[in-house]
Structures are given as structure tokens and as C-alpha cells.
C-alpha positions as CSV (number, residue, x, y, z in Angstrom):
1,X,-14.6,-22.6,9.3
2,X,-14.2,-19.1,8.0
3,X,-16.0,-18.4,4.8
4,X,-16.8,-15.4,2.6
5,X,-18.0,-12.5,4.8
6,X,-20.0,-9.4,3.7
7,X,-22.1,-6.7,5.3
8,X,-23.9,-3.7,3.8
9,X,-26.2,-0.8,4.7
10,X,-29.1,0.6,2.7
11,X,-30.6,4.0,2.6
12,X,-34.3,5.1,2.8
13,X,-34.8,4.4,-1.0
14,X,-33.5,0.9,-0.4
15,X,-30.3,1.7,-2.3
16,X,-26.9,0.3,-1.4
17,X,-25.1,2.6,1.0
18,X,-21.9,1.1,2.5
19,X,-20.4,-2.3,1.6
20,X,-17.6,-4.4,3.2
21,X,-16.5,-7.8,2.0
22,X,-13.6,-10.3,2.4
23,X,-13.1,-13.9,1.6
24,X,-12.0,-16.8,3.9
25,X,-8.4,-16.6,2.8
26,X,-8.2,-13.0,3.8
27,X,-9.7,-13.8,7.2
28,X,-7.2,-16.6,7.7
29,X,-4.3,-14.3,6.7
30,X,-5.5,-11.8,9.3
31,X,-5.3,-14.5,12.0
32,X,-1.6,-14.7,11.3
33,X,-0.5,-11.3,10.1
34,X,-3.2,-9.1,11.7
35,X,-0.8,-7.5,14.2
36,X,-0.3,-4.5,11.8
37,X,-3.1,-2.8,9.9
38,X,-2.9,0.1,7.4
39,X,-5.8,1.5,5.4
40,X,-6.6,4.6,3.4
41,X,-9.4,5.8,1.1
42,X,-8.9,6.2,-2.6
43,X,-11.2,7.7,-5.3
44,X,-12.3,7.4,-8.9
45,X,-12.4,3.6,-8.9
46,X,-16.1,3.0,-9.6
47,X,-19.1,4.4,-11.4
48,X,-20.7,5.6,-8.2
49,X,-17.7,7.7,-7.1
50,X,-17.8,6.0,-3.7
51,X,-14.6,6.1,-1.6
52,X,-12.9,2.8,-1.8
53,X,-11.0,1.5,1.3
54,X,-8.5,-1.4,1.2
55,X,-7.3,-3.0,4.5
56,X,-3.7,-4.0,4.2
57,X,-1.1,-5.8,6.3
58,X,2.4,-7.2,5.7
59,X,3.0,-10.9,5.3
60,X,6.1,-13.1,6.1
61,X,7.7,-12.1,2.8
62,X,7.4,-8.4,3.7
63,X,4.9,-7.9,0.9
64,X,1.5,-6.2,1.1
65,X,-1.4,-8.5,1.9
66,X,-5.1,-7.6,1.6
67,X,-7.5,-8.3,4.5
68,X,-10.7,-6.8,3.1
69,X,-12.4,-4.2,0.9
70,X,-15.1,-1.5,1.5
71,X,-17.1,0.9,-0.6
72,X,-18.4,3.8,1.5
73,X,-21.2,6.4,1.0
74,X,-19.2,9.1,2.7
75,X,-16.2,9.7,4.9
76,X,-17.9,10.8,8.1
77,X,-17.0,9.5,11.5
78,X,-20.1,7.3,12.0
79,X,-19.4,5.7,8.6
80,X,-15.8,4.8,9.7
81,X,-17.1,3.5,13.0
82,X,-19.5,1.2,11.2
83,X,-16.7,0.0,8.9
84,X,-14.2,-0.8,11.7
85,X,-16.9,-2.5,13.8
86,X,-17.8,-4.6,10.7
87,X,-14.2,-5.4,10.1
88,X,-13.8,-6.6,13.7
89,X,-16.9,-8.8,13.4
90,X,-15.4,-10.4,10.3
91,X,-12.1,-11.0,12.1
92,X,-13.8,-12.5,15.2
93,X,-13.0,-9.4,17.4
94,X,-9.2,-9.5,17.0
95,X,-7.9,-6.0,17.2
96,X,-4.6,-5.1,15.5
97,X,-1.6,-4.2,17.7
98,X,-0.9,-1.1,15.6
99,X,-2.8,0.9,13.0
100,X,-1.3,3.3,10.4
101,X,-3.4,5.9,8.7
102,X,-3.2,9.4,7.3
103,X,-4.3,12.4,9.4
104,X,-8.0,12.3,8.6
105,X,-9.9,13.4,11.7
106,X,-13.0,11.3,11.2
107,X,-10.8,8.2,10.7
108,X,-8.8,9.0,13.8
109,X,-11.8,9.3,16.0
110,X,-13.3,6.1,14.7
111,X,-10.1,4.2,15.5
112,X,-10.1,5.5,19.1
113,X,-13.7,4.3,19.6
114,X,-13.3,1.0,17.8
115,X,-9.7,-0.1,18.5
116,X,-9.1,1.2,22.0
117,X,-6.1,-1.2,22.7
118,X,-4.4,-0.5,19.3
119,X,-1.5,2.0,18.9
120,X,-2.3,4.5,16.2
121,X,0.5,6.0,14.1
122,X,0.2,8.8,11.6
123,X,1.7,8.4,8.2
124,X,5.2,10.0,8.1
125,X,4.9,10.7,4.4
126,X,1.7,12.7,4.8
127,X,3.3,14.6,7.7
128,X,6.4,15.5,5.7
129,X,4.2,16.8,2.9
130,X,2.1,18.9,5.3
131,X,5.3,20.3,6.8
132,X,6.4,21.4,3.4
133,X,3.0,23.0,2.6
134,X,2.7,24.8,5.9
135,X,6.4,25.8,6.6
136,X,8.1,26.8,3.4
137,X,11.5,26.1,4.8
138,X,13.5,23.1,3.5
139,X,15.9,23.0,6.5
140,X,12.9,22.8,8.9
141,X,11.3,20.0,6.9
142,X,14.6,18.0,7.0
143,X,14.9,18.5,10.7
144,X,11.3,17.6,11.2
145,X,11.8,14.3,9.4
146,X,14.8,13.5,11.5
147,X,12.6,14.0,14.6
148,X,10.1,11.5,13.2
149,X,12.6,8.8,12.8
150,X,15.3,9.3,15.4
151,X,14.9,7.0,18.5
152,X,15.4,9.7,21.1
153,X,14.1,9.2,24.6
154,X,11.2,11.5,25.5
155,X,13.2,14.0,27.5
156,X,15.8,14.2,24.8
157,X,13.1,14.7,22.2
158,X,11.4,17.5,24.0
159,X,14.7,19.3,24.6
160,X,15.9,19.1,21.1
161,X,12.4,20.1,19.7
162,X,12.6,23.4,21.6
163,X,16.0,24.1,20.2
164,X,14.9,23.2,16.7
165,X,11.8,25.4,16.8
166,X,13.8,28.3,18.1
167,X,16.5,27.8,15.4
168,X,13.9,28.2,12.6
169,X,11.9,30.8,14.4
170,X,8.5,29.0,14.1
171,X,7.5,29.1,17.8
172,X,4.3,30.9,17.1
173,X,3.3,28.9,14.0
174,X,-0.1,27.2,14.6
175,X,0.7,24.1,12.6
176,X,3.9,23.6,14.5
177,X,2.0,23.9,17.8
178,X,-0.6,21.4,16.6
179,X,1.8,18.8,15.4
180,X,3.8,19.0,18.6
181,X,0.6,18.3,20.6
182,X,0.1,15.2,18.5
183,X,3.8,14.0,18.8
184,X,2.8,10.7,20.4
185,X,1.2,9.7,17.1
186,X,4.2,10.2,14.9
187,X,7.5,10.6,16.9
188,X,9.7,7.5,17.1
189,X,10.6,8.6,20.7
190,X,7.1,7.7,21.8
191,X,6.3,4.9,19.4
192,X,9.4,2.7,19.6
193,X,8.8,-0.6,21.3
194,X,5.5,-1.1,19.5
195,X,5.5,-3.6,16.6
196,X,5.0,-2.0,13.2
197,X,6.9,-4.6,11.1
198,X,9.0,-1.9,9.6
199,X,6.0,0.2,8.4
200,X,6.0,3.9,9.1
201,X,3.6,5.2,6.5
202,X,0.6,4.4,4.3
203,X,2.9,4.1,1.3
204,X,1.8,0.5,1.0
205,X,-1.8,1.7,0.7
206,X,-0.7,4.3,-1.8
207,X,1.1,1.7,-3.7
208,X,-1.9,-0.6,-3.7
209,X,-4.1,2.3,-4.9
210,X,-1.7,2.7,-7.8
211,X,-1.8,-1.0,-8.4
212,X,-5.6,-0.9,-8.4
213,X,-5.5,1.3,-11.5
214,X,-4.7,-1.8,-13.6
215,X,-7.9,-3.4,-12.5
216,X,-10.5,-0.7,-12.0
217,X,-11.8,2.5,-13.7
218,X,-14.5,5.1,-13.2
219,X,-17.0,3.3,-15.3
220,X,-17.1,0.0,-13.4
221,X,-20.5,-1.1,-11.9
222,X,-20.7,-3.0,-8.7
223,X,-20.7,-6.5,-10.1
224,X,-17.7,-6.0,-12.4
225,X,-15.9,-4.1,-9.6
226,X,-16.1,-7.0,-7.2
227,X,-15.0,-9.4,-9.9
228,X,-11.9,-7.3,-10.5
229,X,-11.1,-7.4,-6.8
230,X,-11.2,-11.2,-7.0
231,X,-8.7,-11.1,-9.9
232,X,-6.5,-8.9,-7.7
233,X,-6.6,-11.3,-4.8
234,X,-5.8,-14.2,-7.2
235,X,-2.8,-12.4,-8.5
236,X,-1.6,-11.6,-4.9
237,X,-1.9,-15.2,-3.8
238,X,-0.1,-16.4,-6.9
239,X,2.7,-14.0,-6.1
240,X,2.8,-15.3,-2.5
241,X,3.0,-18.9,-3.7
242,X,6.0,-17.9,-5.8
243,X,7.7,-16.2,-2.8
244,X,7.1,-19.4,-0.8
245,X,8.8,-21.5,-3.4
246,X,11.7,-19.1,-3.8
247,X,12.3,-19.0,0.0
248,X,12.4,-22.8,0.2
249,X,14.3,-23.5,-3.0
250,X,18.0,-23.6,-2.5
251,X,20.2,-22.1,0.1
252,X,21.9,-18.7,0.2
253,X,25.7,-18.4,0.3
254,X,27.0,-17.7,3.8
255,X,29.0,-14.5,3.9
256,X,29.2,-13.5,7.6
257,X,31.7,-14.5,10.3
258,X,28.9,-16.0,12.5
259,X,28.0,-18.8,10.1
260,X,26.0,-20.9,12.6
261,X,23.6,-18.0,13.3
262,X,23.5,-17.1,9.6
263,X,22.7,-20.7,8.6
264,X,19.9,-21.0,11.2
265,X,18.5,-17.7,9.9
266,X,18.5,-19.0,6.3
267,X,16.7,-22.2,7.4
268,X,14.0,-20.5,9.5
269,X,13.3,-17.1,7.9
270,X,11.9,-16.3,4.5
271,X,14.3,-14.9,2.0
272,X,13.3,-11.3,2.4
273,X,13.6,-11.4,6.2
274,X,16.8,-13.4,6.1
275,X,18.6,-10.6,4.3
276,X,17.6,-8.1,7.0
277,X,18.8,-10.5,9.8
278,X,22.1,-11.0,8.0
279,X,22.6,-7.2,7.9
280,X,22.3,-7.2,11.7
281,X,24.8,-10.1,12.0
282,X,27.2,-8.1,9.8
283,X,27.0,-5.1,12.1
284,X,27.9,-7.2,15.1
285,X,31.6,-7.2,14.0
286,X,32.0,-3.6,15.0
287,X,30.5,-4.0,18.5
288,X,32.0,-4.9,21.8
289,X,30.1,-6.3,24.8
290,X,31.0,-5.8,28.5
291,X,29.3,-7.7,31.4
292,X,28.4,-5.0,33.9
293,X,25.9,-6.9,36.2
294,X,24.9,-10.5,36.9
295,X,22.5,-12.2,39.2
296,X,20.6,-15.5,39.5
297,X,18.0,-14.6,36.8
298,X,19.8,-12.4,34.3
299,X,23.0,-10.9,32.9
300,X,23.4,-7.3,31.8
301,X,25.8,-6.3,29.1
302,X,26.9,-2.8,27.9
303,X,27.3,-2.8,24.1
304,X,29.4,-0.1,22.4
305,X,30.4,0.4,18.8
306,X,34.1,0.4,17.9
307,X,35.3,4.0,17.3
308,X,32.2,5.5,18.9
309,X,32.4,4.9,22.7
310,X,29.9,7.6,23.5
311,X,26.9,5.8,22.1
312,X,26.0,2.6,24.0
313,X,23.1,0.2,24.5
314,X,22.2,-2.1,27.3
315,X,21.3,-5.8,26.6
316,X,19.7,-8.0,29.3
317,X,20.0,-11.8,28.9
318,X,17.4,-13.8,30.9
319,X,19.2,-17.0,31.8
320,X,16.3,-19.4,32.0
321,X,14.4,-18.5,28.8
322,X,17.5,-17.1,27.0
323,X,15.5,-14.2,25.9
324,X,17.4,-11.0,25.1
325,X,16.1,-7.4,25.7
326,X,17.9,-4.4,24.2
327,X,17.3,-0.8,24.8
328,X,17.3,-0.1,21.0
329,X,13.9,-2.0,21.0
330,X,14.6,-3.3,17.5
331,X,13.1,-6.7,18.2
332,X,10.0,-5.1,19.7
333,X,9.5,-2.8,16.7
334,X,10.6,-5.0,13.8
335,X,10.5,-8.5,15.3
336,X,14.1,-9.5,14.4
337,X,17.2,-9.8,16.7
338,X,19.4,-6.7,16.6
339,X,23.2,-6.5,16.2
340,X,23.5,-5.8,20.0
341,X,21.8,-9.0,20.8
342,X,24.0,-11.0,18.4
343,X,27.2,-9.7,20.1
344,X,25.8,-10.9,23.5
345,X,24.9,-14.3,22.0
346,X,28.5,-14.6,20.8
347,X,29.9,-13.5,24.2
348,X,27.7,-16.1,25.9
349,X,28.7,-18.7,23.3
350,X,25.1,-19.6,22.5
351,X,25.1,-22.4,19.9
352,X,22.0,-21.0,18.1
353,X,19.5,-18.1,18.0
354,X,17.1,-18.8,20.9
355,X,13.6,-19.8,19.6
356,X,12.0,-17.1,21.7
357,X,13.9,-14.6,19.6
358,X,12.5,-15.9,16.3
359,X,9.1,-14.3,15.7
360,X,6.7,-16.8,14.2
361,X,5.2,-14.4,11.7
362,X,8.5,-14.1,9.8
363,X,9.1,-17.9,9.5
364,X,8.8,-19.8,6.3
365,X,6.1,-21.9,7.9
366,X,4.3,-19.0,9.5
367,X,0.9,-20.0,8.3
368,X,1.3,-23.7,9.0
369,X,2.3,-23.2,12.6
370,X,-0.2,-20.5,13.6
371,X,-3.3,-21.3,11.5
372,X,-5.6,-23.9,13.2
373,X,-6.5,-27.0,11.3
374,X,-10.0,-25.8,10.5
375,X,-8.5,-22.8,8.6
376,X,-6.4,-25.0,6.2
377,X,-9.3,-26.3,4.1
378,X,-10.8,-22.8,3.8
379,X,-7.5,-21.1,2.9
380,X,-6.7,-23.8,0.2
381,X,-9.9,-23.2,-1.7
382,X,-8.8,-19.6,-2.4
383,X,-5.2,-20.5,-3.4
384,X,-3.9,-20.8,-6.9
385,X,-2.1,-23.9,-8.1
386,X,1.3,-22.3,-7.7
387,X,0.4,-21.2,-4.1
388,X,-0.6,-24.7,-3.2
389,X,2.6,-26.2,-4.6
390,X,4.7,-23.7,-2.7
391,X,2.8,-24.4,0.5
392,X,3.2,-28.2,0.2
393,X,6.9,-27.7,-0.6
394,X,7.3,-25.7,2.6
395,X,5.5,-28.3,4.6
396,X,7.7,-31.1,3.3
397,X,11.0,-29.2,4.0
398,X,11.2,-30.6,7.6
399,X,10.5,-34.1,6.2
400,X,13.6,-33.9,4.0
401,X,15.9,-33.4,7.0
402,X,14.9,-36.7,8.5
403,X,14.6,-39.1,5.5
404,X,18.3,-39.0,4.7
405,X,19.5,-39.7,8.2
406,X,18.7,-43.4,8.3
407,X,17.6,-46.2,5.9
408,X,14.5,-46.9,8.1
409,X,13.3,-43.3,7.9
410,X,13.8,-43.4,4.2
411,X,11.9,-46.6,3.7
412,X,9.0,-45.4,5.9
413,X,8.8,-42.1,4.0
414,X,8.8,-43.9,0.6
415,X,6.0,-46.3,1.5
416,X,3.8,-43.6,3.1
417,X,4.3,-41.2,0.2
418,X,3.4,-43.9,-2.2
419,X,0.2,-44.7,-0.2
420,X,-0.7,-41.0,0.0
421,X,-0.1,-40.6,-3.8
422,X,-2.6,-43.4,-4.5
423,X,-5.2,-41.8,-2.2
424,X,-4.8,-38.4,-3.7
425,X,-5.1,-39.9,-7.2
426,X,-8.4,-41.5,-6.3
427,X,-9.6,-38.3,-4.7
428,X,-8.8,-36.2,-7.7
429,X,-10.6,-38.6,-10.0
430,X,-13.9,-38.2,-8.1
431,X,-16.1,-35.4,-9.4
432,X,-16.9,-32.7,-7.0
433,X,-20.4,-33.1,-5.5
434,X,-23.1,-30.9,-7.0
435,X,-24.9,-28.4,-4.9
436,X,-28.2,-28.9,-3.2
437,X,-31.2,-29.0,-5.4
438,X,-34.2,-26.8,-4.9
439,X,-34.8,-23.1,-4.9
440,X,-32.3,-20.8,-3.4
441,X,-33.7,-18.3,-0.9
442,X,-34.0,-15.0,-2.6
443,X,-32.1,-12.2,-1.0
444,X,-33.9,-8.9,-0.5
445,X,-33.7,-6.6,-3.5
446,X,-31.1,-3.8,-3.1
447,X,-31.1,-1.1,-5.7
448,X,-28.0,0.3,-7.3
449,X,-26.2,2.9,-5.2
450,X,-26.4,6.6,-6.1
451,X,-23.4,8.6,-7.2
452,X,-21.8,10.4,-4.2
453,X,-19.6,13.4,-3.9
454,X,-16.2,12.8,-2.4
455,X,-13.2,14.9,-1.5
456,X,-11.1,13.3,-4.2
457,X,-9.8,15.6,-6.8
458,X,-11.7,15.4,-10.1
459,X,-9.7,14.3,-13.1
460,X,-8.5,17.3,-15.1
461,X,-9.2,17.3,-18.8
462,X,-6.3,17.9,-21.0
463,X,-7.0,21.1,-23.1
464,X,-4.7,21.5,-26.0
465,X,-4.0,25.1,-27.2
466,X,-5.6,25.9,-30.5
467,X,-3.1,26.5,-33.3
468,X,-3.7,29.2,-35.9
469,X,-3.9,27.9,-39.4
470,X,-1.1,28.9,-41.6
471,X,-0.6,29.3,-45.3
472,X,1.1,26.3,-47.0
473,X,3.2,28.7,-49.2
474,X,4.3,31.5,-47.0
475,X,3.8,29.8,-43.6
476,X,2.1,33.0,-42.2
477,X,-1.2,33.2,-40.4
478,X,-4.3,35.2,-41.3
479,X,-5.1,33.6,-44.6
480,X,-5.5,30.1,-46.0
481,X,-5.4,30.7,-49.8
482,X,-2.0,29.4,-51.1
483,X,-0.1,32.0,-53.1
484,X,0.7,29.6,-55.8
485,X,0.2,31.5,-59.1
486,X,2.3,34.3,-60.6
487,X,-0.7,36.6,-60.8
488,X,-1.3,36.2,-57.0
489,X,2.3,37.1,-56.4
490,X,2.1,40.1,-58.6
491,X,-1.1,41.3,-56.9
492,X,0.6,40.9,-53.5
493,X,3.6,42.9,-54.7
494,X,1.4,45.7,-56.1
495,X,-0.4,46.0,-52.8
496,X,-3.1,44.3,-50.9
497,X,-5.4,47.3,-51.5
498,X,-6.2,46.5,-55.1
499,X,-6.8,42.8,-54.3
500,X,-9.0,43.7,-51.3
501,X,-10.9,46.3,-53.4
502,X,-11.6,43.8,-56.2
503,X,-12.8,41.2,-53.8
504,X,-15.1,43.7,-52.0
505,X,-16.7,44.7,-55.3
506,X,-17.1,41.0,-56.3
507,X,-18.8,40.2,-53.0
508,X,-21.1,43.3,-53.2
509,X,-22.1,42.3,-56.7
510,X,-23.0,38.9,-55.5
511,X,-25.0,40.3,-52.7
512,X,-26.9,42.7,-55.0
513,X,-27.6,39.9,-57.4
514,X,-28.9,37.6,-54.7
515,X,-30.7,40.3,-52.7
516,X,-31.8,43.1,-54.9
517,X,-33.9,44.8,-52.2
518,X,-31.2,44.4,-49.7
519,X,-31.4,46.6,-46.6
520,X,-27.6,46.8,-46.3
521,X,-26.9,50.3,-47.6
522,X,-23.9,51.5,-45.6
523,X,-20.4,50.3,-46.0
524,X,-20.3,49.0,-42.5
525,X,-23.5,47.0,-43.0
526,X,-22.1,45.5,-46.2
527,X,-18.9,44.6,-44.4
528,X,-20.8,42.9,-41.6
529,X,-22.8,41.0,-44.1
530,X,-19.6,40.0,-46.0
531,X,-18.3,38.5,-42.7
532,X,-21.5,36.4,-42.5
533,X,-21.4,35.6,-46.2
534,X,-17.8,34.2,-45.9
535,X,-19.1,31.5,-43.5
536,X,-22.5,30.8,-45.1
537,X,-23.1,28.2,-47.8
538,X,-25.5,29.8,-50.3
């Protein structure tokens, strides 16, 4: 049974160096949704200024899900290698199918060493920002982003890239040369067909980092920091339980012309995924399918869009398994049937979407079907009350389909549910067993980590410009005495010289009376002393 997992390193002074931890629920989630992994480092989250890494994935509701946390002493390659090896040990050696990160070189090298079978993708958002910073040309940046997302074939990509570079006259730019050499890490032409679940950037990580600001600050010590991460996980699981309930409660209104496929999608997929599948069913109305080849094992269709006969896709239907393969590779990349597949299903008069075309990770019962029985107890102990209720509601949805079909099924269900209710009532009335008595083995003492230097930008202090004090009467600067009396106004009208001269004499008299043997003899010396006298409390 999977339990809480942690691993750490210590330095020569026996202080904490690197730390990784995850609970049993996160490990069970990775067993289901660990095909896509994204992670990034964030800063200014703790009192030690350690880089904080969150391992993220995407669940069956297309929401971010946390697989683990880490505090690192630095961002060097060997540190990331240790982190990824520890992550693999926690997840029983299961490597993700795809990994999404930013362009950090140390992180990239660590992924190559630790995840040799995983496909690595660079964040498209970071690449777009780097393009803007290195090539100050808006048209080039827009064209570059189109090259990141367009599903060209490799030959078409290379040909169009040469034309685009020549168009903007950046053939000799070093950044352009470098990014082209790394095209297999960011271009859709080379990455299509690999499952990313719709993720193309680390924006989920960036969004999680922004969400972390509600739970952490730069003054948190390690103990409080870990507690805050527990609160974050509780909030995430509570949200997932609500999504489970929303997906199973009620039935959406059918709006497409292929209502059988739409109804099946509504029954099987979660609400977020169902809406995406329904969009593909809607697009099918503009497509035409033509059978171009047939043999004992498969049928090949040519699919074209109405009004655009130049663009076409090829769909192969394997007769025995009823699996469909399309050249758009939408199912391989996202895990949902594409519109080209739906038009072939309609041409073949298939009564329902083949089960082999329904990816289990997007189903309402994704966790129940994939997670082994030994995981269930461990996952439940980390779930909130709302999450447990939503999970039970999902598990009983299949039961509801059968109890109404016959009176015998109804009677059996009522009797068994009543017996189960009595057992659960007795179970809940028994107090939880207490822990074992005796002394707990003391763990070796690990000192508090030291404050480290990171590449994160320091928080800038807001410096307000100093405002010159103004007179309340005339609203002018340079003096603070309000001109409130008529004598003051008269003196000002007669000239500032008389007032200034009388003040000088008054101050000199005061100086002489207080310092009879004063060394200030010259006018400049006296003026200097007057300036000091104005700010000195005698």
C-alpha cells in the first residue's frame, strides 16, 4: 500500500539540503494520470530562499493535479538528477510519457539522463517570450508561434521555415539558428502523435505558482511550509470531489445531429471532456468520407471538408478491433476521437463509439477502473468528505442503470443496500484504534537549512517620491510659516529683504547671548551656524 513518501539530503554541517515529499493520494493519482508531467521552479516561497518545485499533471476533469513537492538547495544539473531519481523511486519507477518544462539547460540534461523514454517538450510560452526578446519584430514572432502550433509534416516545416527566415532577414541571427536546431523539442510537426493531453506549455505550473501565493510567503519556516502544502492538497481534492459530483449529477441537453454518439459521450466522459468531444461531433457535419481502399483487415477513407477540397485526411478503420487511426493524430495527442473519425463511424453505421477509442483517463470512473484495490484505502484517507461522496456517487452510477430494469434487481439492491448501511453504521460507531504504545524511534537530528542564493528576481521595494512641504496659505514651497497675519502680508509686500535682515539680526543676537566668546566672526561663518541653529533644539 502506498503511503507518505519523503527523501532528503544533508550537507557537511548536517543541515537540510534538498527535500522531496508526496503523500499516498498523490502517488495513487500518478498511477492513473502520470502520462503527462510538467514542473517548474518558483522562488520567494520560504524563509530559506530555496527554489520550490511542484510536479503537476492533468486529471480527468482537465484540472491541474499535484504529484509531489520539492525544496532544492540549488538548480544545478546534479541536483535535478537527484530530484528526478527520487521522484521515480516514489512512483515505483513509472516514467511519464511526456514532460513539459521551460528551457533551463540543467533541467533538460537531467531529464535526458533520468527519463530516457519520455518525450520532452519545451514550453511554447517561454519560447514566444524569448523570440520577442531576441528578435524585435512582431511579424516574426507571430510567424514563429504559427510554426510552433501548425501540424505540418517535417518536409513542409523545413521548407516553410527557410522561406520565413528569408522573409524576415534573420538567417544569420544566432538565436534563430539555435532554436531551429532544437525544433524537435517545440515544433508540432515533430511532436504530434505524442500524448500531451492538450498541454503545450508550463502555464499550469505558472498558474499553480500564482495560486501558491495564497498559502506561502517569504517568512515561512519548514514546518509551517509543509503544513500549508497539506492545506493546498486538501483544497485540490475537495475541488476534484465537486467536479466528480457535477459530472455525474444530471445529464446535458443533446444538441448535435449524432445523438447516439453524443449520449454515449455524456455517459462516459467527465463534463469537461464531454464538451470537447461534442465539438468534434459538431465539426463532423461539414465533412465527407470516401472509401478509397478495402481489404480483409481494414478500410481506408479519404475525408475532406465541404468547401475546402484541397485539405484532406486519411482515416483507417481496423475491422476486427474497430479502432480508427487518422492522419491528424488528434486521438494520439489529446486522447479523444476527432471529427474525421466520427464521419467514418457514421459512414460505417457504427451504433456507438468503440471502447478502444475511449481513453480510460478521461472517463468518469478513471480512478476506479485503473487504480488497484490496494490503492483504494490509501487514497480514501487523504480525501475530504465531499471527495468521498463524489467518488461513491460515481461508483453507484452503474448500479442505477440495472435496478430499474426488473423488480428482482430492485429488491436485491434494496436488501443489500440496507445490509451494507447497517454494517457501515456499526463500523463508524467503533472508535479508531490507538497507536502502538512505547517510545518512537528518534530520527537523526537535521538542522535548519541555510539561506541560499537563487536566480529568482528579488522583490523590488516601492519607493515613493518625496513631496516638498508647502505653505498652507499660499500653497508655495520653500517655507512652512503660514502668512496669516496682516503684518506678515505687509512685510512680504515691502520686500523679503527687511524681513530677512530682521531675522538675521535676531538670530545673531541669540547666538551672541548664548555664546559670548563665539569663534564665528565672519558673515559666512554666522550663516553656516544659523543653518545649524535652525535644526538644533537649544
